[in-house]
N, C-alpha and C positions, 0 to 999 in steps of 0.2 A: 782184758785180755789177758785170754790164756795161750801157755808155751807150750807143745808147740800145739799151734792154731792149721784150722782142720778149712781147704774150699774147697767143695765139692762138687762132682765132676758139673757141668752145667749149669753155674749155677753163675750170679753178679751182682756182690753187695762191696757195699764200703768199710772200710777200720778205721774204727777206732781206737783213742787211745786216750793215757792220760799225760798229760807231760808234768814233772816238775821238775823248780833249779831255784836255786836260788836270787838270780836277775828277775825284774817280774816282766814278764812274757802279756805285757801287750800289748809291747815294741815293740814283739818278735817275728823271725817269719818262722818256715819254718818246710820241711821236706821229708814226703820217707824214700827213703834208700832200700831197693828191691835188686840185691844179687848187684847193689852199688851203682844200679839207675837210680836216674833219681825221679822220682812221683809228686806230684804238686796237693799240697792238703792243707785247709783252713780251721782255723778256728770256733769251734762250735762257744758260740757266752762268750762269757768276762773271767779275765786272767784274777784270781784269790787270791791272798795272802797272810799265811800261818805263820810266825815264829818265824821268819824268817825265808820259809819256803814260798814259790809262789808256782801256782797249778792249775791251769788249761787245757779242755779238755779236745783232738786233734782231733779228725775225718780228713779224709784223701778227697780230690776234690773230685774226682771220677771213682767209681766202681772198679775193684778187680774184677777181670770175666774168667772163670776157668772154662779151659776143653769142655766143646759142647752148647754152651753161654749162645744168646746170640747179643755180641759184641753188639754195644754205638759207636758209633762215633765219641772220640777220646779216653775207652774201657784202658784200661792197662790190663794187657790179654799173657794173662800168665799159661808156664806150661807144664803140664802133669810133673810133678818130683818136689822134691823139694825145694823151697829156695831161705838165703837167707834174710833176715827185713829187718833195717833200727829205721830208728827220727833223725835228725837232725834238723837243730835249732838255731840263727843265724840273729844277733841285737845287731842294729844298726851300727852298735861303733867298733863291729868288728868283731867280739867278740859269740863264740861256737861253740856249740856240745854235740857228741850225738848219741845219743842213748845205750844201750845195750843189744847185741845183735840175739835175736829168736830165730823161729824158724817156724815155714810157713809153708805145709804140705796142699800137693794140688793134687786131687785123686784126679785120674781119668776113666774112660770110661770099662 
């Protein structure tokens, strides 16, 4: 994942990111926050642990759609401009972490 990330006019794509935490990510759920709005994410693959750090790859459950794209039901349709995004991970015991804020630039026509 690069920062800033760009979503080109007319495109649809999933956002993938690697999540790292000090607690096992196997039982955690997560969401992507774009300008404060919550979008569902899913885990891809198993959580791995190295030296007390847990890592797992996550992906948006539906594509992000830029202006000019043929959006499908469930897509997160974004307007042209700059958007702040970050992830939030929630464990069954109530522990929550929120990742750092990144920039997503969506291009217009």
